[in-house]
N, CA, C and O atoms as a GROMACS GRO file, in nm:
protein
  616
    1MET      N    1  10.796  10.200  13.210
    1MET     CA    2  10.776  10.194  13.036
    1MET      C    3  10.764  10.096  12.945
    1MET      O    4  10.861  10.020  12.956
    2PRO      N    5  10.699  10.067  12.872
    2PRO     CA    6  10.704   9.927  12.817
    2PRO      C    7  10.829   9.941  12.708
    2PRO      O    8  10.877  10.039  12.652
    3SER      N    9  10.866   9.777  12.701
    3SER     CA   10  10.977   9.804  12.616
    3SER      C   11  10.957   9.703  12.506
    3SER      O   12  10.882   9.609  12.533
    4PHE      N   13  11.009   9.705  12.394
    4PHE     CA   14  10.969   9.683  12.253
    4PHE      C   15  11.087   9.656  12.168
    4PHE      O   16  11.163   9.742  12.123
    5ARG      N   17  11.096   9.490  12.146
    5ARG     CA   18  11.189   9.464  12.075
    5ARG      C   19  11.182   9.382  11.901
    5ARG      O   20  11.096   9.302  11.864
    6PHE      N   21  11.263   9.418  11.845
    6PHE     CA   22  11.242   9.404  11.677
    6PHE      C   23  11.395   9.401  11.672
    6PHE      O   24  11.484   9.423  11.754
    7THR      N   25  11.385   9.351  11.497
    7THR     CA   26  11.520   9.359  11.433
    7THR      C   27  11.548   9.464  11.365
    7THR      O   28  11.459   9.501  11.289
    8VAL      N   29  11.661   9.534  11.369
    8VAL     CA   30  11.694   9.650  11.269
    8VAL      C   31  11.833   9.581  11.182
    8VAL      O   32  11.931   9.524  11.229
    9ASP      N   33  11.795   9.612  11.030
    9ASP     CA   34  11.902   9.546  10.938
    9ASP      C   35  11.994   9.430  11.001
    9ASP      O   36  12.117   9.415  10.996
   10GLY      N   37  11.870   9.333  11.076
   10GLY     CA   38  11.972   9.237  11.092
   10GLY      C   39  11.985   9.167  11.222
   10GLY      O   40  11.982   9.047  11.249
   11ARG      N   41  12.006   9.314  11.324
   11ARG     CA   42  12.044   9.298  11.471
   11ARG      C   43  11.916   9.349  11.568
   11ARG      O   44  11.840   9.445  11.558
   12ARG      N   45  11.931   9.207  11.696
   12ARG     CA   46  11.816   9.222  11.732
   12ARG      C   47  11.821   9.361  11.866
   12ARG      O   48  11.896   9.391  11.959
   13VAL      N   49  11.731   9.399  11.823
   13VAL     CA   50  11.719   9.567  11.941
   13VAL      C   51  11.605   9.565  12.065
   13VAL      O   52  11.504   9.494  12.060
   14SER      N   53  11.633   9.639  12.160
   14SER     CA   54  11.504   9.661  12.241
   14SER      C   55  11.512   9.808  12.259
   14SER      O   56  11.620   9.865  12.268
   15VAL      N   57  11.377   9.880  12.266
   15VAL     CA   58  11.360  10.011  12.265
   15VAL      C   59  11.263  10.046  12.418
   15VAL      O   60  11.150  10.002  12.400
   16ASN      N   61  11.272  10.089  12.512
   16ASN     CA   62  11.192  10.114  12.597
   16ASN      C   63  11.136  10.264  12.557
   16ASN      O   64  11.189  10.372  12.530
   17ALA      N   65  11.030  10.224  12.564
   17ALA     CA   66  10.923  10.411  12.510
   17ALA      C   67  10.797  10.376  12.563
   17ALA      O   68  10.762  10.273  12.619
   18GLU      N   69  10.722  10.500  12.529
   18GLU     CA   70  10.523  10.473  12.500
   18GLU      C   71  10.538  10.404  12.340
   18GLU      O   72  10.618  10.422  12.249
   19PRO      N   73  10.422  10.317  12.355
   19PRO     CA   74  10.372  10.297  12.253
   19PRO      C   75  10.331  10.349  12.153
   19PRO      O   76  10.320  10.283  12.050
   20GLU      N   77  10.295  10.491  12.159
   20GLU     CA   78  10.279  10.575  12.047
   20GLU      C   79  10.374  10.660  11.984
   20GLU      O   80  10.358  10.723  11.880
   21MET      N   81  10.492  10.656  12.069
   21MET     CA   82  10.625  10.716  12.019
   21MET      C   83  10.664  10.722  11.832
   21MET      O   84  10.569  10.658  11.786
   22PRO      N   85  10.728  10.754  11.745
   22PRO     CA   86  10.709  10.714  11.647
   22PRO      C   87  10.787  10.616  11.642
   22PRO      O   88  10.803  10.564  11.752
   23LEU      N   89  10.862  10.551  11.531
   23LEU     CA   90  10.946  10.448  11.508
   23LEU      C   91  11.079  10.518  11.484
   23LEU      O   92  11.182  10.489  11.545
   24LEU      N   93  11.068  10.630  11.372
   24LEU     CA   94  11.154  10.699  11.373
   24LEU      C   95  11.230  10.750  11.452
   24LEU      O   96  11.348  10.738  11.418
   25TYR      N   97  11.203  10.828  11.590
   25TYR     CA   98  11.257  10.840  11.698
   25TYR      C   99  11.327  10.768  11.747
   25TYR      O  100  11.442  10.786  11.786
   26ALA      N  101  11.243  10.651  11.750
   26ALA     CA  102  11.348  10.528  11.821
   26ALA      C  103  11.430  10.529  11.732
   26ALA      O  104  11.512  10.610  11.775
   27LEU      N  105  11.469  10.492  11.627
   27LEU     CA  106  11.595  10.471  11.523
   27LEU      C  107  11.685  10.556  11.552
   27LEU      O  108  11.799  10.520  11.582
   28ARG      N  109  11.646  10.685  11.549
   28ARG     CA  110  11.740  10.802  11.562
   28ARG      C  111  11.792  10.806  11.684
   28ARG      O  112  11.913  10.801  11.708
   29ASN      N  113  11.684  10.817  11.785
   29ASN     CA  114  11.726  10.863  11.908
   29ASN      C  115  11.756  10.772  11.981
   29ASN      O  116  11.850  10.791  12.057
   30ASP      N  117  11.711  10.689  11.981
   30ASP     CA  118  11.748  10.556  12.050
   30ASP      C  119  11.850  10.457  12.022
   30ASP      O  120  11.920  10.406  12.109
   31LEU      N  121  11.855  10.435  11.919
   31LEU     CA  122  11.959  10.309  11.829
   31LEU      C  123  12.068  10.385  11.796
   31LEU      O  124  12.176  10.325  11.793
   32GLY      N  125  12.067  10.521  11.768
   32GLY     CA  126  12.166  10.610  11.711
   32GLY      C  127  12.200  10.562  11.569
   32GLY      O  128  12.315  10.533  11.533
   33LEU      N  129  12.054  10.554  11.466
   33LEU     CA  130  12.063  10.546  11.333
   33LEU      C  131  12.047  10.677  11.277
   33LEU      O  132  11.958  10.756  11.310
   34ASP      N  133  12.172  10.705  11.156
   34ASP     CA  134  12.159  10.812  11.107
   34ASP      C  135  12.075  10.832  10.971
   34ASP      O  136  12.061  10.938  10.910
   35ASN      N  137  12.017  10.691  10.936
   35ASN     CA  138  11.921  10.709  10.869
   35ASN      C  139  11.806  10.628  10.894
   35ASN      O  140  11.826  10.509  10.917
   36PRO      N  141  11.678  10.675  10.893
   36PRO     CA  142  11.587  10.766  10.780
   36PRO      C  143  11.639  10.876  10.878
   36PRO      O  144  11.720  10.875  10.970
   37HIS      N  145  11.534  11.000  10.804
   37HIS     CA  146  11.608  11.089  10.835
   37HIS      C  147  11.466  11.185  10.858
   37HIS      O  148  11.369  11.128  10.808
   38PHE      N  149  11.430  11.324  10.924
   38PHE     CA  150  11.310  11.369  10.969
   38PHE      C  151  11.306  11.444  10.831
   38PHE      O  152  11.408  11.484  10.775
   39GLY      N  153  11.171  11.461  10.780
   39GLY     CA  154  11.156  11.557  10.703
   39GLY      C  155  11.020  11.605  10.765
   39GLY      O  156  11.025  11.663  10.874
   40CYS      N  157  10.880  11.582  10.693
   40CYS     CA  158  10.783  11.690  10.755
   40CYS      C  159  10.702  11.605  10.889
   40CYS      O  160  10.614  11.668  10.948
   41GLY      N  161  10.728  11.481  10.928
   41GLY     CA  162  10.672  11.437  11.051
   41GLY      C  163  10.522  11.409  11.021
   41GLY      O  164  10.446  11.350  11.098
   42LEU      N  165  10.490  11.456  10.907
   42LEU     CA  166  10.363  11.419  10.832
   42LEU      C  167  10.301  11.291  10.777
   42LEU      O  168  10.183  11.257  10.780
   43ALA      N  169  10.440  11.207  10.708
   43ALA     CA  170  10.444  11.114  10.635
   43ALA      C  171  10.414  11.129  10.465
   43ALA      O  172  10.399  11.032  10.391
   44GLN      N  173  10.411  11.272  10.423
   44GLN     CA  174  10.429  11.313  10.350
   44GLN      C  175  10.540  11.334  10.198
   44GLN      O  176  10.514  11.353  10.079
   45CYS      N  177  10.673  11.319  10.277
   45CYS     CA  178  10.808  11.372  10.161
   45CYS      C  179  10.845  11.268  10.146
   45CYS      O  180  10.886  11.258  10.031
   46GLY      N  181  10.866  11.089  10.255
   46GLY     CA  182  10.915  11.025  10.228
   46GLY      C  183  11.043  11.021  10.255
   46GLY      O  184  11.093  10.932  10.186
   47ALA      N  185  11.146  11.088  10.341
   47ALA     CA  186  11.257  11.086  10.417
   47ALA      C  187  11.266  10.953  10.497
   47ALA      O  188  11.348  10.862  10.491
   48CYS      N  189  11.180  10.966  10.557
   48CYS     CA  190  11.166  10.873  10.673
   48CYS      C  191  11.114  10.712  10.647
   48CYS      O  192  11.071  10.640  10.737
   49THR      N  193  11.127  10.675  10.520
   49THR     CA  194  11.085  10.557  10.507
   49THR      C  195  11.156  10.463  10.510
   49THR      O  196  11.247  10.473  10.428
   50VAL      N  197  11.159  10.340  10.587
   50VAL     CA  198  11.184  10.261  10.629
   50VAL      C  199  11.129  10.104  10.551
   50VAL      O  200  11.032  10.106  10.475
   51HIS      N  201  11.193   9.995  10.579
   51HIS     CA  202  11.095   9.866  10.523
   51HIS      C  203  11.041   9.806  10.678
   51HIS      O  204  11.103   9.813  10.784
   52LEU      N  205  10.900   9.744  10.655
   52LEU     CA  206  10.877   9.694  10.808
   52LEU      C  207  10.824   9.541  10.725
   52LEU      O  208  10.736   9.527  10.640
   53ASP      N  209  10.885   9.472  10.767
   53ASP     CA  210  10.901   9.334  10.717
   53ASP      C  211  10.851   9.307  10.531
   53ASP      O  212  10.756   9.243  10.486
   54GLY      N  213  10.953   9.378  10.465
   54GLY     CA  214  10.965   9.421  10.382
   54GLY      C  215  10.864   9.522  10.281
   54GLY      O  216  10.860   9.536  10.159
   55GLU      N  217  10.804   9.570  10.370
   55GLU     CA  218  10.683   9.691  10.307
   55GLU      C  219  10.740   9.833  10.339
   55GLU      O  220  10.760   9.863  10.457
   56PRO      N  221  10.760   9.897  10.267
   56PRO     CA  222  10.754  10.061  10.310
   56PRO      C  223  10.652  10.126  10.354
   56PRO      O  224  10.541  10.153  10.308
   57VAL      N  225  10.727  10.157  10.488
   57VAL     CA  226  10.616  10.242  10.583
   57VAL      C  227  10.715  10.412  10.622
   57VAL      O  228  10.830  10.444  10.651
   58ARG      N  229  10.601  10.472  10.601
   58ARG     CA  230  10.675  10.588  10.708
   58ARG      C  231  10.699  10.616  10.849
   58ARG      O  232  10.609  10.612  10.933
   59SER      N  233  10.815  10.644  10.875
   59SER     CA  234  10.852  10.580  11.016
   59SER      C  235  10.802  10.705  11.080
   59SER      O  236  10.763  10.682  11.195
   60CYS      N  237  10.793  10.815  11.049
   60CYS     CA  238  10.728  10.937  11.141
   60CYS      C  239  10.639  10.918  11.204
   60CYS      O  240  10.631  10.957  11.321
   61VAL      N  241  10.530  10.840  11.130
   61VAL     CA  242  10.391  10.850  11.182
   61VAL      C  243  10.382  10.699  11.220
   61VAL      O  244  10.268  10.674  11.260
   62LEU      N  245  10.456  10.602  11.221
   62LEU     CA  246  10.424  10.474  11.243
   62LEU      C  247  10.448  10.431  11.414
   62LEU      O  248  10.552  10.369  11.432
   63PRO      N  249  10.402  10.445  11.485
   63PRO     CA  250  10.458  10.350  11.615
   63PRO      C  251  10.469  10.286  11.639
   63PRO      O  252  10.420  10.180  11.601
   64VAL      N  253  10.604  10.323  11.782
   64VAL     CA  254  10.691  10.199  11.760
   64VAL      C  255  10.625  10.069  11.785
   64VAL      O  256  10.636   9.964  11.721
   65SER      N  257  10.553  10.098  11.894
   65SER     CA  258  10.486   9.970  11.906
   65SER      C  259  10.412   9.845  11.785
   65SER      O  260  10.375   9.729  11.806
   66ALA      N  261  10.414   9.929  11.656
   66ALA     CA  262  10.379   9.872  11.556
   66ALA      C  263  10.518   9.734  11.543
   66ALA      O  264  10.488   9.615  11.538
   67ALA      N  265  10.647   9.779  11.540
   67ALA     CA  266  10.731   9.730  11.489
   67ALA      C  267  10.777   9.612  11.606
   67ALA      O  268  10.877   9.552  11.566
   68SER      N  269  10.741   9.577  11.706
   68SER     CA  270  10.745   9.509  11.802
   68SER      C  271  10.702   9.352  11.713
   68SER      O  272  10.605   9.320  11.645
   69GLY      N  273  10.828   9.281  11.753
   69GLY     CA  274  10.886   9.154  11.702
   69GLY      C  275  10.837   9.129  11.526
   69GLY      O  276  10.782   9.036  11.467
   70ARG      N  277  10.884   9.247  11.488
   70ARG     CA  278  10.906   9.261  11.317
   70ARG      C  279  11.043   9.261  11.289
   70ARG      O  280  11.129   9.229  11.370
   71THR      N  281  11.070   9.311  11.130
   71THR     CA  282  11.212   9.314  11.094
   71THR      C  283  11.193   9.463  11.006
   71THR      O  284  11.122   9.481  10.907
   72VAL      N  285  11.278   9.559  11.074
   72VAL     CA  286  11.300   9.679  11.028
   72VAL      C  287  11.438   9.669  10.928
   72VAL      O  288  11.536   9.597  10.946
   73THR      N  289  11.410   9.771  10.810
   73THR     CA  290  11.554   9.774  10.735
   73THR      C  291  11.517   9.879  10.687
   73THR      O  292  11.422   9.908  10.613
   74THR      N  293  11.623   9.952  10.747
   74THR     CA  294  11.718  10.117  10.683
   74THR      C  295  11.770  10.074  10.566
   74THR      O  296  11.793   9.958  10.529
   75LEU      N  297  11.796  10.220  10.488
   75LEU     CA  298  11.899  10.231  10.383
   75LEU      C  299  12.008  10.146  10.426
   75LEU      O  300  12.037  10.035  10.380
   76LYS      N  301  12.078  10.225  10.540
   76LYS     CA  302  12.196  10.137  10.551
   76LYS      C  303  12.193   9.962  10.574
   76LYS      O  304  12.293   9.895  10.548
   77GLY      N  305  12.065   9.897  10.627
   77GLY     CA  306  12.067   9.744  10.596
   77GLY      C  307  12.043   9.677  10.445
   77GLY      O  308  12.040   9.556  10.420
   78LEU      N  309  12.029   9.784  10.356
   78LEU     CA  310  12.041   9.701  10.223
   78LEU      C  311  12.131   9.690  10.121
   78LEU      O  312  12.115   9.639  10.010
   79GLY      N  313  12.229   9.744  10.168
   79GLY     CA  314  12.382   9.677  10.113
   79GLY      C  315  12.503   9.784  10.194
   79GLY      O  316  12.498   9.891  10.254
   80THR      N  317  12.602   9.691  10.158
   80THR     CA  318  12.693   9.749  10.247
   80THR      C  319  12.804   9.846  10.139
   80THR      O  320  12.782   9.833  10.019
   81PRO      N  321  12.901   9.925  10.176
   81PRO     CA  322  12.970   9.995  10.086
   81PRO      C  323  13.095   9.873   9.992
   81PRO      O  324  13.172   9.917   9.906
   82ASP      N  325  13.093   9.764  10.020
   82ASP     CA  326  13.138   9.639   9.926
   82ASP      C  327  13.070   9.586   9.850
   82ASP      O  328  13.127   9.546   9.748
   83LYS      N  329  12.897   9.556   9.863
   83LYS     CA  330  12.802   9.525   9.821
   83LYS      C  331  12.687   9.572   9.838
   83LYS      O  332  12.590   9.532   9.901
   84PRO      N  333  12.711   9.691   9.755
   84PRO     CA  334  12.565   9.766   9.736
   84PRO      C  335  12.435   9.704   9.693
   84PRO      O  336  12.425   9.593   9.641
   85HIS      N  337  12.344   9.781   9.719
   85HIS     CA  338  12.181   9.736   9.666
   85HIS      C  339  12.211   9.771   9.497
   85HIS      O  340  12.292   9.858   9.464
   86PRO      N  341  12.163   9.723   9.435
   86PRO     CA  342  12.178   9.806   9.319
   86PRO      C  343  12.105   9.929   9.304
   86PRO      O  344  12.186  10.008   9.255
   87LEU      N  345  12.032   9.966   9.315
   87LEU     CA  346  11.995  10.118   9.347
   87LEU      C  347  12.064  10.194   9.422
   87LEU      O  348  12.044  10.315   9.411
   88GLN      N  349  12.170  10.142   9.524
   88GLN     CA  350  12.211  10.242   9.558
   88GLN      C  351  12.408  10.236   9.499
   88GLN      O  352  12.501  10.301   9.547
   89ALA      N  353  12.412  10.163   9.415
   89ALA     CA  354  12.498  10.146   9.284
   89ALA      C  355  12.501  10.238   9.167
   89ALA      O  356  12.588  10.292   9.098
   90ALA      N  357  12.339  10.233   9.175
   90ALA     CA  358  12.286  10.330   9.033
   90ALA      C  359  12.287  10.443   9.091
   90ALA      O  360  12.309  10.537   9.015
   91TYR      N  361  12.267  10.474   9.217
   91TYR     CA  362  12.271  10.638   9.238
   91TYR      C  363  12.378  10.726   9.253
   91TYR      O  364  12.381  10.849   9.249
   92VAL      N  365  12.496  10.612   9.277
   92VAL     CA  366  12.583  10.698   9.274
   92VAL      C  367  12.703  10.691   9.109
   92VAL      O  368  12.796  10.759   9.066
   93GLU      N  369  12.624  10.563   9.065
   93GLU     CA  370  12.674  10.565   8.893
   93GLU      C  371  12.640  10.682   8.829
   93GLU      O  372  12.714  10.739   8.750
   94GLU      N  373  12.515  10.724   8.864
   94GLU     CA  374  12.434  10.849   8.843
   94GLU      C  375  12.436  10.946   8.886
   94GLU      O  376  12.340  11.023   8.869
   95GLN      N  377  12.550  10.983   8.962
   95GLN     CA  378  12.536  11.118   9.036
   95GLN      C  379  12.435  11.182   9.076
   95GLN      O  380  12.413  11.301   9.057
   96VAL      N  381  12.353  11.084   9.151
   96VAL     CA  382  12.212  11.138   9.196
   96VAL      C  383  12.250  11.278   9.308
   96VAL      O  384  12.236  11.398   9.283
   97PRO      N  385  12.282  11.239   9.385
   97PRO     CA  386  12.278  11.310   9.554
   97PRO      C  387  12.311  11.450   9.492
   97PRO      O  388  12.400  11.469   9.409
   98GLN      N  389  12.237  11.537   9.540
   98GLN     CA  390  12.239  11.665   9.575
   98GLN      C  391  12.256  11.722   9.710
   98GLN      O  392  12.364  11.769   9.744
   99CYS      N  393  12.168  11.719   9.777
   99CYS     CA  394  12.202  11.793   9.953
   99CYS      C  395  12.170  11.615   9.979
   99CYS      O  396  12.200  11.601  10.098
  100GLY      N  397  12.135  11.509   9.938
  100GLY     CA  398  12.132  11.381   9.978
  100GLY      C  399  12.015  11.297  10.080
  100GLY      O  400  12.012  11.178  10.112
  101TYR      N  401  11.930  11.401  10.112
  101TYR     CA  402  11.828  11.419  10.201
  101TYR      C  403  11.750  11.391  10.226
  101TYR      O  404  11.719  11.400  10.344
  102CYS      N  405  11.633  11.320  10.098
  102CYS     CA  406  11.538  11.286  10.032
  102CYS      C  407  11.624  11.126   9.957
  102CYS      O  408  11.555  11.057   9.882
  103ILE      N  409  11.683  11.108   9.969
  103ILE     CA  410  11.758  10.978   9.890
  103ILE      C  411  11.710  10.857   9.990
  103ILE      O  412  11.673  10.753   9.934
  104ASN      N  413  11.706  10.862  10.113
  104ASN     CA  414  11.629  10.750  10.158
  104ASN      C  415  11.488  10.705  10.087
  104ASN      O  416  11.476  10.607  10.013
  105GLY      N  417  11.407  10.774  10.114
  105GLY     CA  418  11.260  10.786  10.094
  105GLY      C  419  11.259  10.698   9.948
  105GLY      O  420  11.198  10.596   9.919
  106TRP      N  421  11.355  10.785   9.867
  106TRP     CA  422  11.339  10.694   9.721
  106TRP      C  423  11.401  10.601   9.678
  106TRP      O  424  11.378  10.555   9.566
  107VAL      N  425  11.507  10.549   9.769
  107VAL     CA  426  11.609  10.448   9.728
  107VAL      C  427  11.470  10.320   9.820
  107VAL      O  428  11.450  10.211   9.767
  108MET      N  429  11.399  10.355   9.943
  108MET     CA  430  11.389  10.287  10.006
  108MET      C  431  11.262  10.217   9.924
  108MET      O  432  11.239  10.098   9.905
  109THR      N  433  11.185  10.343   9.880
  109THR     CA  434  11.038  10.280   9.858
  109THR      C  435  11.048  10.228   9.701
  109THR      O  436  10.984  10.130   9.664
  110ALA      N  437  11.125  10.297   9.619
  110ALA     CA  438  11.181  10.176   9.488
  110ALA      C  439  11.215  10.030   9.510
  110ALA      O  440  11.169   9.934   9.448
  111ALA      N  441  11.321  10.030   9.631
  111ALA     CA  442  11.321   9.914   9.655
  111ALA      C  443  11.238   9.788   9.680
  111ALA      O  444  11.282   9.677   9.652
  112ALA      N  445  11.158   9.799   9.715
  112ALA     CA  446  11.027   9.752   9.774
  112ALA      C  447  10.959   9.722   9.642
  112ALA      O  448  10.923   9.609   9.608
  113TYR      N  449  10.941   9.852   9.560
  113TYR     CA  450  10.863   9.861   9.456
  113TYR      C  451  10.916   9.737   9.358
  113TYR      O  452  10.866   9.636   9.308
  114LEU      N  453  11.010   9.784   9.361
  114LEU     CA  454  11.124   9.695   9.270
  114LEU      C  455  11.104   9.492   9.276
  114LEU      O  456  11.088   9.399   9.196
  115LYS      N  457  11.116   9.512   9.405
  115LYS     CA  458  11.104   9.371   9.434
  115LYS      C  459  10.988   9.291   9.394
  115LYS      O  460  10.992   9.176   9.350
  116LYS      N  461  10.890   9.361   9.414
  116LYS     CA  462  10.729   9.314   9.355
  116LYS      C  463  10.688   9.327   9.209
  116LYS      O  464  10.603   9.252   9.161
  117ASN      N  465  10.751   9.427   9.135
  117ASN     CA  466  10.737   9.462   9.038
  117ASN      C  467  10.890   9.489   8.932
  117ASN      O  468  10.943   9.589   8.883
  118PRO      N  469  10.908   9.403   8.932
  118PRO     CA  470  11.092   9.415   8.900
  118PRO      C  471  11.045   9.453   8.721
  118PRO      O  472  11.134   9.461   8.636
  119LYS      N  473  10.944   9.467   8.697
  119LYS     CA  474  10.956   9.497   8.520
  119LYS      C  475  10.829   9.630   8.484
  119LYS      O  476  10.769   9.660   8.381
  120ALA      N  477  10.827   9.674   8.601
  120ALA     CA  478  10.735   9.778   8.596
  120ALA      C  479  10.761   9.892   8.481
  120ALA      O  480  10.878   9.905   8.447
  121SER      N  481  10.667   9.973   8.419
  121SER     CA  482  10.659  10.051   8.331
  121SER      C  483  10.747  10.167   8.409
  121SER      O  484  10.766  10.165   8.530
  122ASP      N  485  10.796  10.265   8.320
  122ASP     CA  486  10.790  10.404   8.348
  122ASP      C  487  10.672  10.486   8.477
  122ASP      O  488  10.691  10.537   8.588
  123ALA      N  489  10.560  10.463   8.399
  123ALA     CA  490  10.479  10.500   8.444
  123ALA      C  491  10.398  10.414   8.563
  123ALA      O  492  10.321  10.481   8.632
  124GLN      N  493  10.408  10.284   8.590
  124GLN     CA  494  10.439  10.217   8.701
  124GLN      C  495  10.507  10.296   8.774
  124GLN      O  496  10.441  10.330   8.873
  125LEU      N  497  10.611  10.341   8.770
  125LEU     CA  498  10.734  10.370   8.850
  125LEU      C  499  10.681  10.498   8.923
  125LEU      O  500  10.647  10.509   9.041
  126ARG      N  501  10.682  10.589   8.825
  126ARG     CA  502  10.631  10.739   8.888
  126ARG      C  503  10.520  10.733   8.930
  126ARG      O  504  10.505  10.824   9.011
  127ASP      N  505  10.386  10.646   8.912
  127ASP     CA  506  10.297  10.611   9.020
  127ASP      C  507  10.347  10.563   9.185
  127ASP      O  508  10.313  10.628   9.284
  128ALA      N  509  10.408  10.474   9.192
  128ALA     CA  510  10.482  10.441   9.288
  128ALA      C  511  10.561  10.512   9.354
  128ALA      O  512  10.582  10.479   9.471
  129LEU      N  513  10.623  10.619   9.304
  129LEU     CA  514  10.698  10.722   9.363
  129LEU      C  515  10.656  10.852   9.390
  129LEU      O  516  10.715  10.958   9.413
  130ALA      N  517  10.519  10.814   9.379
  130ALA     CA  518  10.423  10.995   9.357
  130ALA      C  519  10.464  11.090   9.487
  130ALA      O  520  10.489  11.210   9.479
  131GLY      N  521  10.466  11.011   9.608
  131GLY     CA  522  10.404  11.091   9.721
  131GLY      C  523  10.581  11.128   9.743
  131GLY      O  524  10.588  11.176   9.856
  132LEU      N  525  10.684  11.125   9.696
  132LEU     CA  526  10.813  11.153   9.727
  132LEU      C  527  10.812  11.287   9.713
  132LEU      O  528  10.718  11.345   9.658
  133LYS      N  529  10.921  11.352   9.763
  133LYS     CA  530  10.967  11.492   9.750
  133LYS      C  531  11.130  11.486   9.742
  133LYS      O  532  11.201  11.406   9.803
  134CYS      N  533  11.176  11.600   9.643
  134CYS     CA  534  11.316  11.575   9.657
  134CYS      C  535  11.304  11.756   9.628
  134CYS      O  536  11.231  11.796   9.538
  135ARG      N  537  11.366  11.831   9.696
  135ARG     CA  538  11.379  11.987   9.672
  135ARG      C  539  11.477  12.051   9.605
  135ARG      O  540  11.477  12.173   9.587
  136CYS      N  541  11.583  11.957   9.557
  136CYS     CA  542  11.642  11.982   9.489
  136CYS      C  543  11.683  11.986   9.302
  136CYS      O  544  11.766  12.030   9.221
  137GLY      N  545  11.529  11.888   9.315
  137GLY     CA  546  11.496  11.878   9.159
  137GLY      C  547  11.594  11.784   9.091
  137GLY      O  548  11.635  11.804   8.976
  138THR      N  549  11.619  11.705   9.149
  138THR     CA  550  11.695  11.590   9.115
  138THR      C  551  11.591  11.481   9.021
  138THR      O  552  11.662  11.405   8.954
  139HIS      N  553  11.466  11.461   9.003
  139HIS     CA  554  11.385  11.369   8.970
  139HIS      C  555  11.434  11.309   8.863
  139HIS      O  556  11.470  11.192   8.877
  140VAL      N  557  11.446  11.376   8.729
  140VAL     CA  558  11.504  11.300   8.636
  140VAL      C  559  11.645  11.160   8.664
  140VAL      O  560  11.641  11.040   8.636
  141ALA      N  561  11.751  11.240   8.725
  141ALA     CA  562  11.840  11.189   8.740
  141ALA      C  563  11.792  11.068   8.869
  141ALA      O  564  11.840  10.955   8.875
  142ILE      N  565  11.713  11.111   8.942
  142ILE     CA  566  11.638  10.956   9.045
  142ILE      C  567  11.647  10.830   8.928
  142ILE      O  568  11.726  10.743   8.893
  143LEU      N  569  11.499  10.887   8.890
  143LEU     CA  570  11.431  10.802   8.772
  143LEU      C  571  11.550  10.734   8.681
  143LEU      O  572  11.530  10.615   8.655
  144ARG      N  573  11.673  10.794   8.627
  144ARG     CA  574  11.748  10.718   8.555
  144ARG      C  575  11.833  10.625   8.660
  144ARG      O  576  11.879  10.515   8.630
  145ALA      N  577  11.842  10.670   8.750
  145ALA     CA  578  11.943  10.568   8.820
  145ALA      C  579  11.802  10.478   8.879
  145ALA      O  580  11.847  10.387   8.948
  146ILE      N  581  11.697  10.474   8.878
  146ILE     CA  582  11.577  10.346   8.933
  146ILE      C  583  11.556  10.254   8.796
  146ILE      O  584  11.501  10.144   8.798
  147LYS      N  585  11.598  10.308   8.700
  147LYS     CA  586  11.577  10.249   8.546
  147LYS      C  587  11.725  10.177   8.555
  147LYS      O  588  11.728  10.070   8.494
  148ARG      N  589  11.805  10.202   8.596
  148ARG     CA  590  11.931  10.134   8.579
  148ARG      C  591  11.983  10.036   8.684
  148ARG      O  592  12.084   9.966   8.674
  149ALA      N  593  11.908  10.041   8.774
  149ALA     CA  594  11.903   9.930   8.891
  149ALA      C  595  11.774   9.818   8.864
  149ALA      O  596  11.750   9.713   8.924
  150GLN      N  597  11.704   9.878   8.757
  150GLN     CA  598  11.567   9.794   8.769
  150GLN      C  599  11.631   9.685   8.660
  150GLN      O  600  11.615   9.563   8.662
  151ALA      N  601  11.731   9.787   8.534
  151ALA     CA  602  11.778   9.649   8.450
  151ALA      C  603  11.854   9.575   8.496
  151ALA      O  604  11.886   9.480   8.424
  152ARG      N  605  11.928   9.587   8.659
  152ARG     CA  606  12.013   9.489   8.738
  152ARG      C  607  11.903   9.407   8.753
  152ARG      O  608  11.878   9.317   8.673
  153LEU      N  609  11.860   9.423   8.814
  153LEU     CA  610  11.741   9.348   8.900
  153LEU      C  611  11.634   9.250   8.806
  153LEU      O  612  11.579   9.146   8.842
  154ALA      N  613  11.624   9.316   8.679
  154ALA     CA  614  11.545   9.238   8.626
  154ALA      C  615  11.557   9.067   8.565
  154ALA      O  616  11.458   9.012   8.514
   0.00000   0.00000   0.00000
């Protein structure tokens, strides 16, 4: 079985797997990470979103072989409890989480988007986040938190 080496949240890792195995399975099952989440398995909900070399990707459909030699950042790698990413802090301040299952996708997608577009309009933010799902219906609170973080990042 081939071995794939890559960096996850600043740590070099190696995973023995079939090349087409989803990166999500390597992160959760082989490396023991509790983020990202398995949602739909079809890249439609966003719960599995990670950054691959800074770009948001749906890890449930990305083969682990695509991560070889690259850098993966998970929600845990964005910030720490002592120094959270502005989005993480804003989510807490706005009391966004309901069940919390979808937060991974929203934060990871918004973080990557705001890094490239710190002055994005509300319409641009909505477009960038359009493919994400929240079954609890906290979309208004999520957007409020993203706007709060955006003000800090701009």
